TORZAVO-734260 format. One line per field, with one value per residue (C-alpha): residue number from 1; x, y negated, z. Coordinates in Angstrom, 1 decimal, decimal comma. Example, Ala and Ser with C-alpha at 12.3 -4.5 7.8 and 13.67 -1.06 7.14 Angstrom:
n	[1/2] .
px	[12,3/13,7] .
py	[4,5/1,1] .
pz	[7,8/7,1] .
END
This chain:
n	[1/2/3/4/5/6/7/8/9/10/11/12/13/14/15/16/17/18/19/20/21/22/23/24/25/26/27/28/29/30/31/32/33/34/35/36/37/38/39/40/41/42/43/44/45/46/47/48/49/50/51/52/53/54/55/56/57/58/59/60/61/62/63/64/65/66/67/68/69/70/71/72/73/74/75/76/77/78/79/80/81/82/83/84/85/86/87/88/89/90/91/92/93/94/95/96/97/98/99/100/101/102/103/104/105/106/107/108/109/110/111/112/113/114/115/116/117/118/119/120/121/122/123/124/125/126/127/128/129/130/131/132/133/134/135/136/137/138/139/140/141/142/143/144/145/146/147/148/149/150/151/152/153/154/155/156/157/158/159/160/161/162/163/164/165/166/167/168/169/170/171/172/173/174/175/176/177/178/179/180/181/182/183/184/185/186/187/188/189/190/191/192/193/194/195/196/197/198/199/200/201/202/203/204/205/206/207/208/209/210/211/212/213/214/215/216/217/218/219/220/221/222/223/224/225/226/227/228/229/230/231/232/233/234/235/236/237/238/239/240/241/242/243/244/245/246/247/248/249/250/251/252/253/254/255/256/257/258/259/260/261/262/263/264/265/266/267/268/269/270/271/272/273/274/275/276/277/278/279/280/281/282/283/284/285/286/287/288/289/290/291/292/293/294/295/296/297/298/299/300/301/302/303/304/305/306/307/308/309/310/311/312/313/314/315/316/317/318/319/320/321/322/323/324/325/326/327/328/329/330/331/332/333/334/335/336/337/338/339/340/341/342/343/344/345/346/347/348/349/350/351/352/353/354/355/356/357/358/359/360/361/362/363/364/365/366/367/368/369/370/371/372/373/374/375/376/377/378/379/380/381/382/383/384/385/386/387/388/389/390/391/392/393/394/395/396/397/398/399/400/401/402/403/404/405/406/407/408/409/410/411/412/413/414/415/416/417/418/419/420/421/422/423/424/425/426/427/428/429/430/431/432/433/434/435/436/437/438/439/440/441/442/443/444/445/446/447/448/449/450/451/452/453/454/455/456/457/458/459/460/461/462/463/464/465/466/467/468/469/470/471/472/473/474/475/476/477/478/479/480/481/482/483/484/485/486/487/488/489/490/491/492/493/494/495/496/497/498/499/500/501/502/503/504/505/506/507/508/509/510/511/512/513/514/515/516/517/518/519/520/521/522/523/524/525/526/527/528/529/530/531/532/533/534/535/536/537/538/539/540/541/542/543/544/545/546/547/548/549/550/551/552/553/554/555/556/557/558/559/560/561/562/563/564/565/566/567/568/569/570/571/572/573/574/575/576] .
px	[61,9/63,8/65,2/66,7/70,7/69,9/66,8/63,7/62,1/59,1/56,6/58,7/56,9/60,5/59,2/56,1/57,6/59,1/57,5/59,0/62,7/62,2/61,0/57,5/57,4/53,7/51,4/47,7/46,3/47,9/48,2/52,2/51,2/49,1/51,8/54,5/52,4/53,3/50,3/50,3/49,8/47,2/45,1/45,8/44,3/41,6/40,9/40,7/39,5/37,0/39,5/39,6/43,6/43,9/41,0/42,5/46,1/44,4/42,5/46,1/47,8/45,4/43,6/44,3/47,0/46,1/48,1/51,8/54,3/57,5/60,9/64,2/65,8/66,6/68,7/70,3/71,5/72,9/74,8/76,0/77,4/79,2/80,2/83,7/85,7/86,3/89,9/89,4/87,3/83,8/81,0/78,4/76,8/76,1/74,3/70,6/69,5/66,1/65,1/62,9/66,0/68,0/65,7/68,2/70,8/68,8/70,9/69,4/69,9/72,5/74,7/74,4/74,8/75,7/73,1/69,8/68,4/67,9/65,7/63,2/59,6/58,0/55,9/52,3/52,6/49,4/46,2/45,5/42,1/40,4/36,5/35,1/37,2/39,0/41,7/45,2/47,3/49,8/52,3/55,1/57,1/57,9/61,8/62,5/60,5/58,3/54,7/53,5/51,4/48,9/46,9/43,8/41,2/38,9/41,8/42,5/46,0/46,0/48,7/49,6/52,1/55,5/55,7/52,6/50,9/47,7/45,9/47,0/45,2/43,4/43,2/41,5/44,5/43,2/39,6/40,2/42,4/45,7/48,1/51,6/53,5/57,1/59,4/62,3/65,8/66,2/63,3/61,7/58,6/56,3/54,3/51,4/49,6/46,1/43,9/43,3/46,7/47,1/50,2/50,1/53,1/53,1/55,0/56,3/53,7/51,0/50,7/49,6/52,0/51,3/49,0/50,1/47,7/50,5/48,6/45,1/45,1/45,8/49,6/50,2/53,9/56,4/60,5/62,6/66,0/69,0/69,4/65,5/65,9/63,3/60,8/59,6/55,9/54,5/51,4/48,5/48,9/52,2/54,3/57,0/57,6/60,1/59,4/61,4/60,5/61,3/58,9/56,5/56,8/57,5/61,0/60,5/58,5/59,6/58,1/58,5/56,3/53,2/50,8/49,8/53,1/53,0/55,7/58,8/62,3/65,3/68,9/69,6/73,2/72,8/71,3/69,2/65,3/63,4/60,0/57,9/54,5/51,6/53,3/55,6/58,7/61,4/63,2/66,1/65,9/68,6/66,8/69,2/68,5/64,8/66,3/65,9/69,1/67,8/64,8/65,0/62,9/61,8/58,5/55,5/52,7/51,9/55,0/53,4/56,6/60,5/62,8/66,6/68,4/69,2/72,2/74,7/73,0/73,9/70,9/67,3/64,1/61,0/57,6/54,8/51,7/53,4/53,8/57,6/60,2/63,4/66,6/68,9/72,3/73,1/76,4/76,1/72,2/70,9/68,6/70,5/68,0/64,3/62,2/59,5/56,9/53,9/51,0/49,3/50,4/52,7/51,7/54,4/57,9/60,4/64,3/65,7/67,0/70,2/70,7/71,1/70,1/66,7/64,0/60,1/57,4/53,8/50,8/47,6/46,0/47,6/50,6/54,1/57,3/60,7/63,8/67,2/69,5/72,4/70,1/68,4/66,6/64,7/62,5/61,9/62,2/63,4/67,2/69,8/70,8/74,0/74,3/75,6/78,5/79,7/79,1/81,9/79,9/78,0/76,3/74,4/73,6/69,7/69,0/69,3/66,2/65,5/62,6/61,4/63,4/59,7/56,4/53,2/50,4/47,9/49,2/46,4/42,7/43,1/45,9/48,6/49,4/52,2/55,4/57,5/60,4/61,5/64,5/65,9/65,1/63,1/59,5/57,5/54,6/52,1/49,1/46,1/43,0/41,5/41,5/44,2/47,6/49,6/53,1/55,4/58,6/61,1/60,4/62,0/63,7/61,6/58,4/58,1/54,5/54,9/55,1/51,2/49,7/46,5/48,9/51,0/48,3/45,3/42,1/40,8/44,0/45,2/41,6/42,2/45,4/44,5/47,3/44,2/40,7/38,1/35,6/38,7/39,8/36,6/36,4/39,6/39,2/36,4/37,9/40,3/38,0/36,2/39,8/40,5/37,0/38,0/41,3/39,8/37,3/39,6/42,0/39,2/37,9/41,3/41,8/38,3/39,1/39,9/40,2/38,0/34,5/32,3/30,0/26,8/28,3/30,4/32,6/32,8/36,3/36,3/37,3/40,7/41,8/38,7/38,3/36,1/33,3/33,1/31,5/32,7/35,1/32,7/29,2/28,7/28,4/27,7/24,4/24,5/21,8/19,3/21,1/20,2/17,9/19,9/23,2/23,6/24,9/22,0/19,4/16,7/15,6/16,6/18,4/16,7/15,3/17,3/15,4/15,0/15,7/18,8/18,5/17,8/16,8/13,1/13,1/14,9/18,2/21,1/23,0/26,2/29,4/31,3/34,3/32,1/30,1/30,9/30,5/33,7/33,8/37,3/38,9/38,5/41,2/43,9/42,9/43,3] .
py	[25,4/23,4/24,7/22,7/24,1/25,4/24,3/23,9/23,5/20,8/20,0/20,7/24,2/26,0/29,6/29,2/30,5/33,6/37,2/40,5/38,9/38,1/34,9/34,2/32,1/31,9/32,2/31,8/28,2/26,7/23,3/23,2/22,9/19,8/18,3/18,6/16,0/12,5/10,7/7,8/10,1/12,2/9,1/7,5/11,3/10,9/7,0/7,8/11,7/10,2/10,5/14,1/14,9/13,2/15,2/18,6/17,7/17,0/20,7/22,2/20,7/21,4/24,5/28,4/30,1/34,0/35,5/36,4/37,7/39,2/38,6/40,8/39,0/36,2/38,1/40,7/37,1/35,9/39,5/39,0/35,8/36,3/39,6/40,6/44,0/46,4/45,9/42,1/43,2/43,1/40,8/41,4/38,3/36,1/37,8/36,3/34,6/34,6/31,1/30,5/28,6/31,8/33,3/32,1/34,5/37,8/40,4/43,7/47,0/47,9/45,2/46,8/50,7/50,9/48,6/50,9/49,1/45,9/47,6/49,3/48,3/46,9/44,3/44,8/43,4/43,9/46,9/47,8/49,3/50,7/49,3/52,9/54,4/57,5/59,4/58,7/61,7/60,6/57,2/57,1/54,2/54,3/54,7/51,1/50,0/47,2/48,9/51,7/54,7/56,0/59,7/60,1/63,0/61,8/62,5/59,1/57,3/53,8/51,4/48,4/45,9/46,2/42,2/41,0/44,0/43,7/45,7/46,7/49,7/52,6/55,9/59,4/61,9/64,9/66,7/67,5/66,2/65,3/67,0/66,2/63,7/63,6/61,7/63,2/62,1/60,9/58,4/59,6/61,9/62,2/65,4/65,7/69,0/69,0/71,1/73,7/74,1/72,6/70,8/67,8/66,2/62,5/59,5/56,5/55,0/57,5/59,2/63,3/65,5/68,9/70,5/73,8/76,3/77,0/78,7/79,9/77,9/74,7/73,3/71,3/70,0/69,8/69,6/68,7/70,3/68,0/68,0/68,1/71,4/72,8/72,2/74,2/74,3/75,1/76,4/78,1/81,5/81,2/81,4/79,3/79,1/78,0/76,4/75,1/72,2/72,4/75,2/74,7/78,5/80,5/81,8/83,2/83,5/83,1/85,5/85,7/83,0/85,2/82,2/78,9/77,4/73,5/71,9/72,6/70,5/71,3/69,9/66,8/68,4/72,0/75,2/75,4/75,3/74,9/75,5/75,4/77,1/77,5/80,9/78,4/79,0/77,3/79,1/78,2/79,9/80,4/79,5/81,8/85,2/84,0/85,5/84,0/83,1/82,2/81,5/78,6/78,8/76,5/74,8/76,3/75,7/74,5/73,2/69,8/68,4/69,6/67,4/67,2/63,9/62,5/59,9/62,7/66,0/67,4/67,6/68,6/67,4/69,1/68,2/70,5/70,3/71,1/67,1/67,2/67,0/68,5/67,8/71,0/70,6/72,5/73,4/74,6/75,9/74,7/72,3/69,4/66,8/66,8/64,4/63,5/60,8/61,8/62,4/64,1/66,4/65,1/65,1/63,7/62,3/60,3/59,5/56,0/55,7/53,5/54,6/58,2/57,8/56,4/58,6/57,6/60,1/59,8/61,2/62,6/59,8/57,3/56,5/55,3/55,8/55,4/57,1/56,4/59,6/58,2/56,4/59,0/56,2/58,0/56,2/55,8/59,0/61,4/62,7/61,9/65,0/65,3/65,9/69,6/67,5/66,4/69,4/72,3/74,8/73,3/76,7/77,2/74,1/72,6/70,2/66,4/64,8/61,5/59,1/56,8/53,7/51,7/52,6/51,3/53,4/51,5/52,0/53,6/54,6/58,1/61,0/59,3/62,1/60,2/57,8/56,4/53,7/51,4/52,7/49,2/50,2/47,5/48,1/51,1/52,6/54,5/56,5/57,3/59,4/56,1/55,3/52,6/51,8/49,7/48,0/47,6/45,5/44,3/41,3/37,6/35,5/34,0/36,2/36,6/37,9/40,5/43,1/41,7/42,8/44,5/47,3/47,5/46,7/47,3/45,4/44,6/43,6/41,5/39,7/39,4/37,8/35,8/37,1/38,7/37,2/39,8/37,8/36,1/39,6/40,8/37,9/37,9/42,1/40,8/38,3/41,1/43,8/41,4/40,1/43,7/44,3/41,5/42,8/46,7/45,6/42,9/45,9/48,5/45,6/45,7/49,3/49,5/46,8/48,2/47,0/44,3/44,8/44,3/41,0/42,7/46,3/46,6/49,2/49,3/48,7/46,1/46,9/46,2/43,3/41,5/38,6/38,8/37,5/36,8/39,2/41,0/38,9/37,7/38,7/35,6/35,5/38,8/39,3/41,9/44,1/43,9/45,6/48,9/49,6/50,6/49,7/46,0/44,2/42,0/44,6/44,9/48,3/51,0/54,1/56,8/59,4/63,1/65,4/68,4/68,4/69,1/73,1/73,9/70,2/70,2/67,2/65,6/62,7/64,8/64,5/62,4/64,1/65,4/62,7/59,7/59,4/55,7/57,4/59,9/61,8/63,3/66,1/69,3/71,2/68,7/69,1/73,1] .
pz	[-2,6/-0,2/3,0/5,9/6,3/10,1/12,7/12,5/9,1/10,3/7,7/4,7/5,0/3,9/5,5/4,4/0,9/2,7/3,0/4,3/3,9/0,4/-1,1/-1,7/-4,8/-4,7/-1,6/-0,3/0,8/3,6/5,3/4,8/0,8/0,7/3,3/0,4/-1,4/-0,9/0,6/-1,8/-4,8/-3,1/-3,0/-6,3/-7,2/-5,1/-6,5/-10,3/-9,7/-12,9/-15,1/-16,3/-16,4/-12,8/-11,7/-13,1/-11,8/-8,2/-8,7/-9,5/-6,7/-4,0/-4,6/-3,3/-5,3/-6,6/-4,0/-2,1/-4,5/-3,2/-4,9/-4,2/-6,8/-4,4/-2,0/-4,7/-6,0/-3,1/-2,4/-5,9/-5,7/-2,5/-1,7/-2,2/-3,1/0,0/0,1/0,7/4,0/2,1/2,7/5,2/5,3/7,7/10,9/10,5/14,1/15,1/13,1/10,0/8,6/8,1/5,8/3,3/4,6/4,1/2,1/0,4/2,0/-0,4/1,2/4,6/4,2/8,2/9,4/8,7/11,9/9,3/7,1/9,4/7,9/10,7/9,0/6,9/3,2/1,7/1,6/-1,8/-2,5/-5,4/-6,6/-5,8/-2,8/-2,7/-0,5/-1,4/-1,9/-3,3/-3,9/-6,0/-7,0/-10,6/-11,7/-12,1/-9,0/-10,7/-10,3/-7,3/-8,8/-6,6/-7,0/-5,3/-4,8/-7,5/-10,3/-11,0/-11,5/-10,2/-10,9/-8,5/-9,3/-7,3/-6,1/-6,0/-5,1/-7,3/-9,5/-12,7/-14,6/-13,6/-15,5/-15,2/-14,8/-14,0/-13,9/-9,8/-6,9/-7,8/-4,8/-6,2/-8,6/-9,2/-11,9/-13,7/-12,5/-15,9/-15,4/-19,0/-18,0/-14,5/-13,7/-12,0/-10,3/-9,3/-6,8/-9,9/-10,6/-13,3/-14,4/-16,9/-18,6/-19,1/-20,8/-18,4/-20,8/-19,2/-22,7/-21,8/-23,6/-22,2/-19,9/-18,3/-15,7/-13,3/-10,8/-10,1/-6,3/-5,5/-6,0/-2,9/-4,4/-7,1/-7,4/-10,4/-10,6/-10,8/-14,7/-15,1/-17,1/-14,9/-12,1/-9,1/-7,9/-4,2/-4,2/-1,9/-3,5/-1,1/-4,2/-5,5/-9,2/-11,4/-15,2/-17,6/-18,7/-22,3/-23,2/-20,4/-19,2/-16,0/-15,6/-12,4/-9,3/-5,9/-3,2/0,4/2,1/4,4/4,0/1,9/0,6/1,5/0,2/-1,9/-3,2/-5,1/-3,7/-5,6/-6,7/-5,7/-7,1/-4,0/-3,2/-0,1/1,0/3,8/4,2/6,8/8,2/10,0/8,5/6,1/3,7/1,2/-2,3/-4,9/-7,9/-10,1/-8,5/-6,8/-3,7/0,0/1,4/4,7/7,3/9,5/12,8/15,1/14,2/15,7/12,9/9,4/7,5/5,8/4,4/3,5/1,9/1,1/2,2/-1,2/-0,5/1,1/0,8/4,0/5,8/4,9/6,7/7,8/9,7/10,8/13,0/15,9/16,6/15,9/13,0/12,9/10,7/9,7/8,6/6,2/6,5/10,0/9,1/12,0/13,3/14,8/15,5/17,1/16,3/19,2/20,0/17,8/19,8/17,1/14,1/11,5/7,8/6,2/6,2/3,5/3,6/3,2/-0,1/0,8/4,8/5,1/8,8/8,4/8,5/8,7/9,5/8,9/11,6/11,0/13,4/11,1/13,1/11,2/13,0/11,9/13,7/13,4/13,9/15,5/18,4/20,3/21,9/25,0/26,6/30,5/32,2/29,3/29,4/27,4/24,8/23,6/19,5/18,3/17,2/20,7/22,0/22,8/21,5/18,7/17,6/21,1/22,0/21,7/19,1/20,2/20,9/18,7/19,8/17,3/17,3/16,4/16,0/14,3/16,0/14,2/10,5/9,0/10,3/9,3/8,3/6,3/3,5/1,4/1,7/-0,6/-0,4/-3,4/-5,3/-3,8/-0,1/1,2/0,9/2,2/0,3/2,5/1,1/3,6/3,6/4,9/1,0/1,4/-0,3/2,3/2,1/4,8/4,8/7,1/9,4/8,5/11,3/13,0/12,7/16,2/16,5/14,0/16,7/18,1/14,6/14,5/13,2/16,7/19,3/17,7/16,6/19,8/21,7/18,4/18,4/22,1/22,0/18,4/16,5/14,2/13,4/12,6/10,7/9,0/8,0/6,7/4,7/3,1/2,9/0,7/-1,3/-1,9/-2,8/-5,1/-7,1/-7,3/-8,9/-11,6/-11,9/-12,4/-15,1/-17,2/-17,3/-18,5/-21,1/-22,1/-22,6/-24,4/-26,9/-30,3/-33,9/-35,3/-36,1/-38,2/-37,5/-36,2/-35,5/-32,3/-32,5/-36,6/-37,8/-40,4/-44,0/-45,1/-47,3/-46,6/-44,2/-41,2/-41,2/-45,5/-48,1/-51,2/-53,5/-56,4/-54,8/-52,9/-48,5/-47,1/-45,5/-42,6/-42,1/-39,0/-35,9/-34,9/-32,0/-29,0/-30,8/-30,6/-27,8/-28,1/-28,8/-26,0/-27,0/-24,6/-26,5/-28,0/-25,4/-25,7/-28,0/-25,5/-21,5/-20,1/-18,9/-15,2/-14,2/-15,3/-16,4/-13,4/-14,1/-13,7/-10,7/-10,1/-11,1/-7,9/-6,8/-7,7/-4,8/-2,8/0,8/-0,1/2,7/3,6/1,3/3,3/1,2/2,4/6,3/6,0] .
END
């Protein structure tokens, strides 16, 4: 790809090869792609299109590429090449200006740890959805960041490519809705929990190793200990349980909540557990003695998420259905920030993996807000409050009110159940009750219309301003759905492909040592028997009926299995 050193890129189309601040190595059909071809070359190819080779070349040059790919390697390579040690002043890169030619100067979030505003994901990259759509309860990036794992109410795992965002594979992991998933710190294990209280162990290649009946009620959250030797669960039976990971046995039960336990997290370095419940309380626990250390008050409704900050480990974030989130300082054992701005209840939140002061929240109305904890950003008419650290008496002053630095009011149509950052911190994934998984990233220099898309101002306003085409979007969505269906069918065919079978008998493996299609040595060519009715691929005969009717159906066909209804109503268990 060619780039102008500075200024407008003109007809060279350099900026068309970028997306989300990272090089797009292939993109959808645009005018800039054909403009890069020499007019004389195109005329030559068109005039000699009768030549098959030239016709194929012309088709390859002008056809629509498969789809956009976000490559973060360009920014990492640029940073590694130009950075300097800290004692030499370090390297923060050249500040990007609002011009597309500055895309080449973009750096990964790790290159600017103190500039969290540069990593706020304000740009929508892609929307992924399954052939049979179900609410997405959990989204988790794989430890190496190459794929995104989603878990749905149908009990299915779906893997999406982390750069092209296309479908990779799907599998039935649980018999009921999956409520929680967590990777170990060693990146060697994955555990998942479902609505029936069952926990399963998985290898990174998704081989199921073990299954545990941990609770009788739904499990809402999971958390690994710092050394991965134990893990904790939170359940609707109002208890927390600590399990030995190697033995798969419960070690202790933590009781103290008066209602459903909705969330749990283990401190990244300390022997400290935190839990949130439907009784409006946040409790800190000692996992060694199963004793409650303290109870944090402040929320006035059900706690939806509790999460320790992973970079420094000094703060704890909580969200609740009172339209607020709070940040607690573990050294002071009090709330220091009160996050406001949501018009509906907050359903989930997540910390940035690189910037400890960047916190993102998802609402029940599908809104996605991003907060900078060191920037109060009060709107007009709201007073500016002082942080407890700057107060003469930090123990009695109220928590500082923080307002969102950026809002995406129409990120999803329904509640956002899960948020997760890419390990490098450049892409945020969101899973929602609208059955869609979306990917978000920072905007490129020169993206002036990013704040005028349908996710920021709504479909009607975006259509009126010309930044969103309803018919074109519907056509693009249909194309994406068709592509996802084809990818899913290809993946299922690959999974079902077994050993080579005997000719005429699909599904039966061949005899070791004999060539396919050949007979037994010395007996001439083989003559296969006629196909069995209902078994051969070319057989038109229907399979034989059952010798006896199914009990309780009186000859009627069996009803559809739960969770396979294409209408897929919202899951009421999530709304409790």
